[in-house]
ZAMARGU-4260 file (C-alpha; in steps of 0.2 Angstrom, whole numbers, plus 5000, padded with zeros to 4 digits):
<rodrens>
0) 5081/5290/5025 | 5076/5276/5037 | 5085/5273/5053 | 5095/5258/5055 | 5088/5244/5065
5) 5099/5237/5080 | 5095/5218/5080 | 5102/5215/5097 | 5092/5229/5105 | 5076/5222/5096
10) 5079/5204/5102 | 5082/5211/5120 | 5066/5220/5119 | 5056/5205/5114 | 5064/5193/5127
15) 5060/5205/5141 | 5042/5209/5136 | 5031/5206/5151 | 5015/5205/5141 | 5022/5191/5130
20) 5014/5174/5135 | 5023/5158/5132 | 5019/5140/5136 | 5035/5138/5147 | 5041/5122/5155
25) 5023/5116/5160 | 5018/5117/5141 | 5033/5107/5136 | 5031/5094/5149 | 5013/5091/5144
30) 5017/5090/5126 | 5031/5078/5129 | 5020/5067/5140 | 5007/5067/5126 | 5020/5062/5114
35) 5027/5048/5125 | 5009/5041/5128 | 5005/5041/5110 | 5021/5031/5106 | 5016/5018/5119
40) 4998/5017/5112 | 5005/5015/5094 | 5017/5001/5100 | 5003/4992/5110 | 4991/4994/5095
45) 5005/4986/5083 | 5007/4972/5095 | 4988/4968/5096 | 4987/4969/5076 | 5000/4956/5075
50) 4990/4944/5086 | 4975/4945/5074 | 4974/4930/5063 | 4961/4934/5050 | 4958/4924/5034
55) 4945/4931/5022 | 4934/4918/5015 | 4925/4921/4998 | 4906/4925/4999 | 4895/4910/4996
60) 4887/4910/4979 | 4869/4911/4978 | 4862/4897/4968
</rodrens>
């Protein structure tokens, strides 16, 4: 027979594990800053693409 697992005890053990490494607040801030910077870059790129006035002309025929 197997012993029953106490989920609250298991969760407490995982939460207080001193060997567990997490990114923490600094990792979240860096990830959020990268996301915001990417959003601004995409917004700027779309503005620049809207300024482009490009009309493709057919290639001249060789005679």
